[in-house]
N, C-alpha and C positions, 0 to 999 in steps of 0.2 A: 721178694717181700711177702710175708704172710699177712693175711687180713682176717681179723676175728670180729666176733660180735659179743656184746655184753647184754645179758638179760637175766631174768629171775622170776618167771611167771609159770606156775605149775600147770596151768591148763593151755599153755601155748607151746608145747614141745614141738609142734609142727613148724614153728618159726625156726627152731634150731635145725630140724631136718631140711627145711627149705634152704637155709644158709649153706648147709653141707652140699646140697645139690647144686648150688650156685658157685661152689668152689671156695667158700670160706674155710679157713684152716682151724680156727679155735672158737669155742664157745666158753665165755667167762661168766660164771654165775655169781651174782653179788650176794653179800652176807649182811643184810640189814633187816633184822626180824621185825622191826616196827613198821616197815613199809613194803617188804618183799616176801615172796614165798620162801619156804625153808630151802636152803641151798642144796642140802643132801638129797632131799626128795626130788628136786628138779634134776639134779645130776643123775640120780638112779633111773628116772624115766628116760632121760636123754640117752643114757648109755644103752638102754634097750632098743631105742628107736633109731640110732645112728650106727654108722659103720666105719667112717674114716675121720670125722672131725674130732679134734682133741678137746677134752673136757676137763674143766677145773674151776677153781674158785677165783673170783676177781672182785675183792680179795677177802680172805678170811680175817676176822677180827679177833685178836687174842683175848680181849676183855670179855668175850661172850662164852668162851669155853676153855677147858684145860687143854694144854698142848697134846697130851695123849689122845684126847677125844678128837682133836682136829686131825692128827695123824691117822687115827683109826677111820675117820670119815672118808678121807680120800683113798686110803688103802682098800676100803670096802668097795668104793666105786671102781677102783682099779681091778677088782675081781670081776666086775661086769664088763669093763672095757679095758682089758689088759694092754698096757703099753700106750694107751691114748690119754692118760691122765696127768695132770699137773696140779700143784697147789701154789697159791700165792698168799702172802701174809702182809698185812698192813697194820698200822697202829690204831686205825678205827675212826676215820673222819666222820662218816655218816652214822655207822652202826652205834658208836658210843655217844655221839652228840645228840642223837635222837632219844637217848636215855638221860639226857641232861648231864652227861659225864664227859670228861676230856679224853682224848686218845691216850693210849699207853705211852709212857716215857720210853726213851730209847734203850736204857739199861735193861729193864725187865723184858722189853721187846727182843733184845739180843738173846737173852737166855731162853725165851720162848722159841725163837727160831732154831737155836741149837738143839733144843729138846725134840722138836718136830723133825728136824733134819736127821738126828741120830736114830730116832725110832724108824723113820722111813728107810734108812739104810740097813735096818735089821740089827742095829747095835744095842747093847745093854748100856743104859745111861744112868747117871746120878740124877734123880728127880726130887726136887724140893717142893713140898706142899704143906701148908700150915706150920711152917717152921721146922719140919722134919724132912730129912733127906734119906732116900732109899734107892737101891738099884732096881730098875724096871726094864722090861723088854716085852715085845709081843711074843706070846706063848701059843702053843698048839698050832703053829703055822702049817704043820703037815695036814691039818684038817681043812685048810683053805677057806677060812672065814674071811681072810683078807689076802691081798696079793702084793707081796714085796719083791717078787721075782723080777717083774718088769719094772725098771726104774721109774720113779716119779720125780720129775724136776721140781725144784722149789725156787720160786721167784719172790723177791722182796719188793714191796711197793714203797716208793719214796719220792717226795717232791723236793725236799731240801738236801743240801750237800751231805749232811750226816747220815740220813737214812739211805741215800744213794751209795754212800761209802759202805754201809752195812750190807747192802746187796752184793757189792764186790767182795766183801770179806767172807760172807757166809752163804750166799745164794748162787744158784745156777743162772740167774738173770735178774733183771730189774723191770718193774712195772711203774710207769710214771704217766705224765700227761703233757701235752703241748698246748700253750706255752708255759704252763705253771711250773713244770719241772725243769725249765731251762732248755737250752739247745741239746741236741743229741750229743754234740761234742762235750758239753758240760756234764751230761749224765755219765758218759764213758770215762771222763777224767775223774769224776768223783768216785765212781765204782773202782777205777784203777787204784786210787789212793787206798781204798779199803782192802783191795787185794794185796797191795804192798804191805799193809799193816798185818795181814794174815800170813805174810811170807811167801806169797805166790804171785806169778804173773796173772793178769786177767785172762781167763781162758779164751781161746780163739772162738769158741762156740758160745761165749757169754751172750745171753739172749736179752734183748732190750725191746720191750713192747710199750707203746704209749696210746692212750686214748686220744682220739682226734674228733673234732666236730666238723662235719662237712657243710659247706655252703656252695653247692654245685649250681653255677649260674648258667642260665640260658642266654643266647645272644641279646645284648642290650638290656639285660635285667639288672635292676638295682640290687645292691648287696643286702638291703633291708626290705626287699619286696615281701608282701604278705606270705608268699609261698615259702621263701627262705626262712623268714621268721618262724613260720609254723614248723619247719623241719629242724631248725637248729636252736630255736629260742630256749627250749627247756634245758638243753645242755649248756648254753651260754650262761643262763641264770644259775645253774648248779655250780659252775666255776666261780661265779660271784658269791654264792652262798659260802663256799669254802673260804674265800678271802675275808668275808665278813665275820665268820666264826673265828677265824684266826685272830682277827683284829680285836674282837670282843674279849678273847682270852689273854692275848699277849700285848695288845696295843700296837701291833705291827701295822705299818702304813701300807696302803694298797699300791700295786704296781701302777705305772703311769697310765696304762690303758683303761684302768677302772676309775680313775679320778673324776672324769666328767659326770658320772652318775653316783659317785660315792656318798656325798652329803645327802642327796635326796633319798637314796636307798636307806641310809641309817635313820633318817627322820621318819620314813614310812614304817620301818621295823619297830621303832620306838613307840608307835601307836598301840602296839599289842602289849598286854600285861607281861612283865618279866617272867612270870612263872611258866608261860607257854611260848615264850619267844623262840626257844630252841626248836619247838615243834613247827612253828610257823615258818621259820627260816628254811627248813628242808622239806616243806609240805609237798612240793611238786617234783622232787628230786628226779631228774632225767626222765620223767614219765609224761608230763603234760605241760602245756604253756599256761601258767597261772594268769588269768585275766587281770588280776590286780598288779602283777609284776611286768606285764608285757611292755609298759612304757619305758622300762629300763633296758630293753633290748634295742640298743642303738646301732646305727651303721658302724660307728667307731668301735664299739665293743665286739660286734661280729667280725669285723675286719682284723682285729687284734687277736682274737681267740680261736678263729676257725681256719680250717684249710679251705680256701675259697678259690673260685675260678671256674672257667669252662672245663669240660671233661679233659681236653688235651692238656690244659694247664695243670689240672689236678694230677694227671698221670706223670707229668714231668716233676711236680713237687714230690710225689711219692718216690720217684726214682732218685731224686736228690737226697731224700731222707735215707733211702737204702744205701746210697753211696757214703753217707755220713756215718753209717753203722747201725741204723735202726733195723730191727728184725721183723717187727710187726706193727701195724696200726689196728686199733680196736674201735669199732663203731658202736655207738650207743644212742640210737635214735629214739624219739618219743613213741609211745605205744601206738598212737593212731597213724603213724607214718612209717613204722619200722619195716614193713614189707617193701613199701615203695622205695625207701632209702637204700636198702641193701640190694634190691633189684637194679635200681638205677646205677649204683656204683659198680655192680658186677658187669652190667651191660656196657656202660659208657667209659669206665675207667679201668677196671681189672682186665677187660678184654684188650686194652692197649698196652698192658705191661708185659 
């Protein structure tokens, strides 16, 4: 099982190098310009400061840039870290909603993936922009502005069946989350349906990575102890933010595990003016525990959305996920706990695997 980290802070490249030294396999750099450092700048610095850890986006948001620009971005980083790069693409949960916009619909998202994939394979593709279609390809490759010689895997982010099928149809892997994305078996089944639609079997090396939130418990410790809430509360709330945003856009009901706090949370959010509600909803996104929201981090919500248990229990849970077909778990701790979380997990869980 690979274990990766998720981050995007330009002045903390040392966090990525520290993770590399601890044995983490991947660094996923987020793409949310209203709340994070620029992903390409972070990746460029990380490429210069690391030697083995794989570097890529987690995940690029199509609504923020043209497909050729996204392909060029990761191919440029691949010039600095040849053979260590990957790109992942998603419809844009946070990146777009912080602009007051909805994520990209699946049909244009599919065309975006095809364009990025074709360009990264060195192909000449038909590219439509502004209603006009022309043939394009990366030129002057002999001058090595970018690197397409070393393959760049393309992963598709998806939490629902249709997006996960798109990963199987067009991607080298799938990026999702537990439990929002379903079980690992669900993910692989949905990806398999997409692969069948593309007329191929799902590759044996199809890569499935999911974000998980840790609740590593000490002997006798309650699952909602102040320490655990401090370490996992920001991520637990970010999952709730996703469900609320989806509900506000589509009317979708929450999963059972969110129902105990659902009504109170919607009432709290309604206290803010509609014009800024989208900003308030994502204000703490995976970064810190918002004191106004901490009351919504209940034991039930932690238990339902986190990988919890003592270190030996977590190790067995990770083994079970690997047996189910999961390739990687991704950790995204809050800023003030990130070093402690990845050190504890490496020392107490990864050492047992």
